[in-house]
TIVO-2410 file (N, C-alpha, C; in nm, 3 decimals):
# residues 115
REC num residu      c1      c2      c3 atome chaine
REC   1      Q  -0.899  -0.962   1.538     N      A
REC   1      Q  -0.792  -1.011   1.451    CA      A
REC   1      Q  -0.824  -0.974   1.306     C      A
REC   2      V  -0.727  -0.915   1.238     N      A
REC   2      V  -0.743  -0.875   1.099    CA      A
REC   2      V  -0.631  -0.940   1.018     C      A
REC   3      Q  -0.668  -1.003   0.909     N      A
REC   3      Q  -0.566  -1.057   0.818    CA      A
REC   3      Q  -0.562  -0.974   0.692     C      A
REC   4      L  -0.441  -0.942   0.650     N      A
REC   4      L  -0.419  -0.860   0.531    CA      A
REC   4      L  -0.333  -0.938   0.433     C      A
REC   5      V  -0.376  -0.945   0.309     N      A
REC   5      V  -0.303  -1.020   0.207    CA      A
REC   5      V  -0.279  -0.930   0.087     C      A
REC   6      E  -0.150  -0.899   0.064     N      A
REC   6      E  -0.113  -0.813  -0.049    CA      A
REC   6      E  -0.087  -0.896  -0.174     C      A
REC   7      S  -0.105  -0.833  -0.288     N      A
REC   7      S  -0.070  -0.893  -0.416    CA      A
REC   7      S  -0.042  -0.782  -0.516     C      A
REC   8      G   0.020  -0.821  -0.628     N      A
REC   8      G   0.039  -0.726  -0.736    CA      A
REC   8      G   0.180  -0.674  -0.756     C      A
REC   9      G   0.271  -0.712  -0.667     N      A
REC   9      G   0.409  -0.667  -0.685    CA      A
REC   9      G   0.475  -0.737  -0.803     C      A
REC  10      G   0.596  -0.692  -0.834     N      A
REC  10      G   0.668  -0.755  -0.943    CA      A
REC  10      G   0.784  -0.670  -0.991     C      A
REC  11      L   0.832  -0.706  -1.108     N      A
REC  11      L   0.946  -0.639  -1.170    CA      A
REC  11      L   0.894  -0.550  -1.283     C      A
REC  12      V   0.937  -0.425  -1.283     N      A
REC  12      V   0.890  -0.332  -1.385    CA      A
REC  12      V   1.002  -0.237  -1.422     C      A
REC  13      Q   0.999  -0.188  -1.545     N      A
REC  13      Q   1.100  -0.093  -1.590    CA      A
REC  13      Q   1.067   0.048  -1.540     C      A
REC  14      P   1.168   0.132  -1.529     N      A
REC  14      P   1.142   0.273  -1.493    CA      A
REC  14      P   1.040   0.334  -1.588     C      A
REC  15      G   0.948   0.410  -1.529     N      A
REC  15      G   0.840   0.470  -1.607    CA      A
REC  15      G   0.716   0.383  -1.617     C      A
REC  16      G   0.728   0.259  -1.574     N      A
REC  16      G   0.616   0.167  -1.581    CA      A
REC  16      G   0.518   0.183  -1.466     C      A
REC  17      S   0.418   0.095  -1.465     N      A
REC  17      S   0.312   0.101  -1.365    CA      A
REC  17      S   0.287  -0.037  -1.304     C      A
REC  18      L   0.241  -0.033  -1.180     N      A
REC  18      L   0.194  -0.153  -1.111    CA      A
REC  18      L   0.075  -0.114  -1.026     C      A
REC  19      R  -0.011  -0.212  -1.000     N      A
REC  19      R  -0.124  -0.191  -0.910    CA      A
REC  19      R  -0.118  -0.296  -0.801     C      A
REC  20      L  -0.102  -0.249  -0.678     N      A
REC  20      L  -0.102  -0.337  -0.563    CA      A
REC  20      L  -0.243  -0.347  -0.507     C      A
REC  21      S  -0.275  -0.465  -0.454     N      A
REC  21      S  -0.403  -0.487  -0.388    CA      A
REC  21      S  -0.378  -0.544  -0.250     C      A
REC  22      C  -0.468  -0.514  -0.158     N      A
REC  22      C  -0.461  -0.568  -0.023    CA      A
REC  22      C  -0.602  -0.606   0.018     C      A
REC  23      A  -0.623  -0.736   0.037     N      A
REC  23      A  -0.753  -0.786   0.080    CA      A
REC  23      A  -0.752  -0.805   0.231     C      A
REC  24      A  -0.855  -0.752   0.296     N      A
REC  24      A  -0.864  -0.758   0.441    CA      A
REC  24      A  -0.977  -0.850   0.485     C      A
REC  25      S  -0.956  -0.919   0.597     N      A
REC  25      S  -1.062  -1.003   0.652    CA      A
REC  25      S  -1.151  -0.919   0.744     C      A
REC  26      G  -1.265  -0.975   0.779     N      A
REC  26      G  -1.352  -0.910   0.876    CA      A
REC  26      G  -1.464  -0.831   0.812     C      A
REC  27      S  -1.555  -0.790   0.898     N      A
REC  27      S  -1.676  -0.721   0.851    CA      A
REC  27      S  -1.675  -0.571   0.878     C      A
REC  28      T  -1.565  -0.521   0.935     N      A
REC  28      T  -1.561  -0.379   0.971    CA      A
REC  28      T  -1.462  -0.299   0.888     C      A
REC  29      F  -1.420  -0.354   0.777     N      A
REC  29      F  -1.319  -0.289   0.691    CA      A
REC  29      F  -1.354  -0.144   0.663     C      A
REC  30      R  -1.478  -0.119   0.631     N      A
REC  30      R  -1.519   0.015   0.587    CA      A
REC  30      R  -1.504   0.120   0.697     C      A
REC  31      L  -1.492   0.077   0.822     N      A
REC  31      L  -1.489   0.171   0.935    CA      A
REC  31      L  -1.349   0.224   0.966     C      A
REC  32      Y  -1.247   0.167   0.903     N      A
REC  32      Y  -1.111   0.198   0.943    CA      A
REC  32      Y  -1.025   0.249   0.829     C      A
REC  33      A  -0.929   0.333   0.867     N      A
REC  33      A  -0.830   0.378   0.771    CA      A
REC  33      A  -0.740   0.263   0.729     C      A
REC  34      M  -0.687   0.276   0.609     N      A
REC  34      M  -0.591   0.179   0.555    CA      A
REC  34      M  -0.470   0.255   0.504     C      A
REC  35      A  -0.358   0.186   0.499     N      A
REC  35      A  -0.236   0.252   0.454    CA      A
REC  35      A  -0.143   0.155   0.383     C      A
REC  36      W  -0.056   0.211   0.303     N      A
REC  36      W   0.055   0.137   0.241    CA      A
REC  36      W   0.186   0.195   0.293     C      A
REC  37      Y   0.274   0.105   0.333     N      A
REC  37      Y   0.409   0.141   0.374    CA      A
REC  37      Y   0.506   0.067   0.281     C      A
REC  38      R   0.631   0.111   0.284     N      A
REC  38      R   0.734   0.036   0.213    CA      A
REC  38      R   0.862   0.036   0.295     C      A
REC  39      Q   0.944  -0.065   0.267     N      A
REC  39      Q   1.068  -0.079   0.342    CA      A
REC  39      Q   1.178  -0.132   0.252     C      A
REC  40      I   1.293  -0.065   0.261     N      A
REC  40      I   1.414  -0.108   0.194    CA      A
REC  40      I   1.501  -0.174   0.300     C      A
REC  41      P   1.570  -0.282   0.267     N      A
REC  41      P   1.655  -0.348   0.367    CA      A
REC  41      P   1.750  -0.250   0.435     C      A
REC  42      G   1.753  -0.256   0.567     N      A
REC  42      G   1.842  -0.170   0.643    CA      A
REC  42      G   1.785  -0.033   0.674     C      A
REC  43      K   1.663  -0.008   0.626     N      A
REC  43      K   1.601   0.122   0.652    CA      A
REC  43      K   1.468   0.104   0.723     C      A
REC  44      Q   1.420   0.213   0.782     N      A
REC  44      Q   1.292   0.208   0.851    CA      A
REC  44      Q   1.177   0.199   0.752     C      A
REC  45      R   1.071   0.135   0.795     N      A
REC  45      R   0.950   0.130   0.715    CA      A
REC  45      R   0.893   0.271   0.706     C      A
REC  46      E   0.851   0.313   0.586     N      A
REC  46      E   0.800   0.448   0.569    CA      A
REC  46      E   0.659   0.446   0.512     C      A
REC  47      L   0.580   0.545   0.553     N      A
REC  47      L   0.445   0.559   0.502    CA      A
REC  47      L   0.449   0.607   0.358     C      A
REC  48      V   0.374   0.539   0.272     N      A
REC  48      V   0.364   0.578   0.131    CA      A
REC  48      V   0.235   0.654   0.106     C      A
REC  49      A   0.124   0.596   0.152     N      A
REC  49      A  -0.007   0.656   0.129    CA      A
REC  49      A  -0.107   0.600   0.230     C      A
REC  50      A  -0.208   0.680   0.261     N      A
REC  50      A  -0.312   0.638   0.354    CA      A
REC  50      A  -0.446   0.688   0.306     C      A
REC  51      I  -0.551   0.615   0.346     N      A
REC  51      I  -0.687   0.655   0.311    CA      A
REC  51      I  -0.775   0.632   0.432     C      A
REC  52      T  -0.855   0.733   0.466     N      A
REC  52      T  -0.944   0.722   0.580    CA      A
REC  52      T  -1.070   0.644   0.543     C      A
REC  53      S  -1.152   0.618   0.643     N      A
REC  53      S  -1.279   0.549   0.617    CA      A
REC  53      S  -1.369   0.633   0.529     C      A
REC  54      A  -1.352   0.764   0.535     N      A
REC  54      A  -1.434   0.854   0.453    CA      A
REC  54      A  -1.376   0.876   0.314     C      A
REC  55      G  -1.256   0.823   0.291     N      A
REC  55      G  -1.197   0.836   0.158    CA      A
REC  55      G  -1.096   0.947   0.141     C      A
REC  56      S  -1.065   1.018   0.248     N      A
REC  56      S  -0.960   1.119   0.241    CA      A
REC  56      S  -0.824   1.051   0.231     C      A
REC  57      T  -0.736   1.112   0.153     N      A
REC  57      T  -0.606   1.048   0.128    CA      A
REC  57      T  -0.491   1.141   0.163     C      A
REC  58      N  -0.376   1.081   0.192     N      A
REC  58      N  -0.254   1.158   0.203    CA      A
REC  58      N  -0.139   1.072   0.153     C      A
REC  59      Y  -0.034   1.140   0.106     N      A
REC  59      Y   0.077   1.073   0.039    CA      A
REC  59      Y   0.211   1.126   0.088     C      A
REC  60      A   0.310   1.039   0.082     N      A
REC  60      A   0.447   1.084   0.102    CA      A
REC  60      A   0.483   1.178  -0.013     C      A
REC  61      D   0.564   1.278   0.017     N      A
REC  61      D   0.603   1.375  -0.086    CA      A
REC  61      D   0.667   1.306  -0.206     C      A
REC  62      S   0.739   1.198  -0.180     N      A
REC  62      S   0.814   1.131  -0.286    CA      A
REC  62      S   0.725   1.060  -0.389     C      A
REC  63      V   0.597   1.039  -0.355     N      A
REC  63      V   0.509   0.967  -0.447    CA      A
REC  63      V   0.391   1.052  -0.494     C      A
REC  64      K   0.378   1.173  -0.443     N      A
REC  64      K   0.265   1.259  -0.482    CA      A
REC  64      K   0.264   1.280  -0.632     C      A
REC  65      G   0.145   1.265  -0.691     N      A
REC  65      G   0.130   1.284  -0.834    CA      A
REC  65      G   0.160   1.160  -0.915     C      A
REC  66      R   0.217   1.058  -0.851     N      A
REC  66      R   0.249   0.933  -0.922    CA      A
REC  66      R   0.170   0.814  -0.869     C      A
REC  67      F   0.142   0.812  -0.740     N      A
REC  67      F   0.071   0.700  -0.676    CA      A
REC  67      F  -0.070   0.745  -0.636     C      A
REC  68      T  -0.163   0.651  -0.642     N      A
REC  68      T  -0.300   0.678  -0.599    CA      A
REC  68      T  -0.349   0.562  -0.513     C      A
REC  69      I  -0.395   0.596  -0.393     N      A
REC  69      I  -0.454   0.496  -0.305    CA      A
REC  69      I  -0.606   0.505  -0.317     C      A
REC  70      S  -0.670   0.389  -0.315     N      A
REC  70      S  -0.816   0.385  -0.322    CA      A
REC  70      S  -0.864   0.262  -0.246     C      A
REC  71      R  -0.995   0.258  -0.224     N      A
REC  71      R  -1.050   0.144  -0.152    CA      A
REC  71      R  -1.184   0.104  -0.210     C      A
REC  72      D  -1.215  -0.024  -0.199     N      A
REC  72      D  -1.343  -0.079  -0.240    CA      A
REC  72      D  -1.401  -0.149  -0.117     C      A
REC  73      N  -1.489  -0.081  -0.046     N      A
REC  73      N  -1.542  -0.136   0.079    CA      A
REC  73      N  -1.628  -0.260   0.055     C      A
REC  74      A  -1.689  -0.271  -0.060     N      A
REC  74      A  -1.770  -0.389  -0.090    CA      A
REC  74      A  -1.684  -0.515  -0.103     C      A
REC  75      K  -1.556  -0.495  -0.139     N      A
REC  75      K  -1.464  -0.608  -0.157    CA      A
REC  75      K  -1.358  -0.615  -0.048     C      A
REC  76      N  -1.371  -0.528   0.053     N      A
REC  76      N  -1.271  -0.528   0.163    CA      A
REC  76      N  -1.129  -0.517   0.109     C      A
REC  77      T  -1.108  -0.431   0.012     N      A
REC  77      T  -0.980  -0.424  -0.056    CA      A
REC  77      T  -0.934  -0.278  -0.069     C      A
REC  78      V  -0.804  -0.259  -0.049     N      A
REC  78      V  -0.742  -0.130  -0.073    CA      A
REC  78      V  -0.638  -0.149  -0.184     C      A
REC  79      F  -0.625  -0.046  -0.266     N      A
REC  79      F  -0.537  -0.052  -0.382    CA      A
REC  79      F  -0.431   0.057  -0.375     C      A
REC  80      L  -0.320   0.032  -0.443     N      A
REC  80      L  -0.220   0.135  -0.464    CA      A
REC  80      L  -0.180   0.131  -0.611     C      A
REC  81      Q  -0.226   0.230  -0.685     N      A
REC  81      Q  -0.188   0.242  -0.825    CA      A
REC  81      Q  -0.059   0.321  -0.832     C      A
REC  82      M   0.043   0.261  -0.888     N      A
REC  82      M   0.175   0.324  -0.893    CA      A
REC  82      M   0.213   0.347  -1.039     C      A
REC  83      N   0.226   0.473  -1.076     N      A
REC  83      N   0.265   0.511  -1.211    CA      A
REC  83      N   0.399   0.580  -1.211     C      A
REC  84      S   0.459   0.590  -1.328     N      A
REC  84      S   0.588   0.660  -1.342    CA      A
REC  84      S   0.688   0.610  -1.239     C      A
REC  85      L   0.697   0.480  -1.228     N      A
REC  85      L   0.783   0.420  -1.125    CA      A
REC  85      L   0.930   0.452  -1.150     C      A
REC  86      K   1.002   0.468  -1.039     N      A
REC  86      K   1.143   0.501  -1.041    CA      A
REC  86      K   1.222   0.390  -0.969     C      A
REC  87      P   1.348   0.377  -1.000     N      A
REC  87      P   1.428   0.276  -0.928    CA      A
REC  87      P   1.423   0.293  -0.776     C      A
REC  88      E   1.412   0.417  -0.729     N      A
REC  88      E   1.407   0.441  -0.584    CA      A
REC  88      E   1.275   0.399  -0.522     C      A
REC  89      D   1.178   0.356  -0.603     N      A
REC  89      D   1.054   0.300  -0.549    CA      A
REC  89      D   1.069   0.152  -0.515     C      A
REC  90      T   1.182   0.095  -0.550     N      A
REC  90      T   1.207  -0.046  -0.520    CA      A
REC  90      T   1.205  -0.069  -0.370     C      A
REC  91      A   1.121  -0.162  -0.326     N      A
REC  91      A   1.103  -0.190  -0.183    CA      A
REC  91      A   1.004  -0.304  -0.167     C      A
REC  92      V   0.990  -0.350  -0.044     N      A
REC  92      V   0.879  -0.437  -0.008    CA      A
REC  92      V   0.765  -0.346   0.040     C      A
REC  93      Y   0.650  -0.364  -0.016     N      A
REC  93      Y   0.533  -0.282   0.017    CA      A
REC  93      Y   0.440  -0.360   0.108     C      A
REC  94      Y   0.397  -0.293   0.216     N      A
REC  94      Y   0.313  -0.357   0.317    CA      A
REC  94      Y   0.182  -0.281   0.330     C      A
REC  95      C   0.078  -0.356   0.346     N      A
REC  95      C  -0.055  -0.303   0.377    CA      A
REC  95      C  -0.068  -0.294   0.529     C      A
REC  96      N  -0.139  -0.192   0.577     N      A
REC  96      N  -0.149  -0.169   0.721    CA      A
REC  96      N  -0.287  -0.118   0.759     C      A
REC  97      T  -0.331  -0.161   0.877     N      A
REC  97      T  -0.447  -0.100   0.939    CA      A
REC  97      T  -0.430  -0.107   1.090     C      A
REC  98      K  -0.500  -0.021   1.160     N      A
REC  98      K  -0.487  -0.017   1.305    CA      A
REC  98      K  -0.622  -0.044   1.370     C      A
REC  99      R  -0.616  -0.113   1.484     N      A
REC  99      R  -0.732  -0.130   1.568    CA      A
REC  99      R  -0.690  -0.086   1.708     C      A
REC 100      A  -0.746   0.023   1.758     N      A
REC 100      A  -0.701   0.082   1.884    CA      A
REC 100      A  -0.551   0.113   1.869     C      A
REC 101      T  -0.467   0.052   1.950     N      A
REC 101      T  -0.324   0.079   1.944    CA      A
REC 101      T  -0.247  -0.030   1.871     C      A
REC 102      Y  -0.318  -0.127   1.815     N      A
REC 102      Y  -0.250  -0.241   1.753    CA      A
REC 102      Y  -0.243  -0.225   1.602     C      A
REC 103      N  -0.122  -0.246   1.549     N      A
REC 103      N  -0.100  -0.241   1.405    CA      A
REC 103      N  -0.107  -0.379   1.345     C      A
REC 104      Y  -0.183  -0.391   1.238     N      A
REC 104      Y  -0.187  -0.515   1.160    CA      A
REC 104      Y  -0.112  -0.492   1.029     C      A
REC 105      W  -0.033  -0.594   0.990     N      A
REC 105      W   0.046  -0.585   0.868    CA      A
REC 105      W   0.022  -0.707   0.780     C      A
REC 106      G   0.031  -0.686   0.651     N      A
REC 106      G   0.034  -0.798   0.560    CA      A
REC 106      G   0.173  -0.857   0.552     C      A
REC 107      Q   0.189  -0.955   0.464     N      A
REC 107      Q   0.317  -1.023   0.453    CA      A
REC 107      Q   0.415  -0.947   0.364     C      A
REC 108      G   0.364  -0.850   0.291     N      A
REC 108      G   0.449  -0.769   0.204    CA      A
REC 108      G   0.454  -0.823   0.063     C      A
REC 109      T   0.475  -0.732  -0.031     N      A
REC 109      T   0.492  -0.771  -0.171    CA      A
REC 109      T   0.607  -0.690  -0.230     C      A
REC 110      Q   0.696  -0.759  -0.300     N      A
REC 110      Q   0.817  -0.696  -0.351    CA      A
REC 110      Q   0.786  -0.620  -0.480     C      A
REC 111      V   0.833  -0.497  -0.484     N      A
REC 111      V   0.829  -0.416  -0.606    CA      A
REC 111      V   0.972  -0.383  -0.644     C      A
REC 112      T   1.011  -0.420  -0.765     N      A
REC 112      T   1.146  -0.392  -0.813    CA      A
REC 112      T   1.137  -0.315  -0.943     C      A
REC 113      V   1.200  -0.197  -0.943     N      A
REC 113      V   1.199  -0.110  -1.061    CA      A
REC 113      V   1.341  -0.103  -1.114     C      A
REC 114      T   1.362  -0.163  -1.230     N      A
REC 114      T   1.496  -0.169  -1.287    CA      A
REC 114      T   1.489  -0.186  -1.437     C      A
REC 115      S   1.591  -0.134  -1.504     N      A
REC 115      S   1.597  -0.150  -1.649    CA      A
REC 115      S   1.682  -0.272  -1.684     C      A
***
């Protein structure tokens, strides 16, 4: 069982920045990949960024060059630094990790980009 708790969402103007955090329970955090997804009401949840246990990263084309995913294994935490935010980045952002075939999700944190 893995518990994920996101924080850091909020309201920001276009061009602004936010940093999301996701704290994970357990002692094996460092062994597993972590990811951030987002979801707009009425649409499918989409992958935003992922980071492997070794620190390799990949990003959705829509956020490349603006978002950075990172992890701190000592603190069991994964981060998503979001810069140059756009209104189309508005969504609920979820932290994710997998164990075998099971997906664990956090409760989500709302990010709203508006002037």
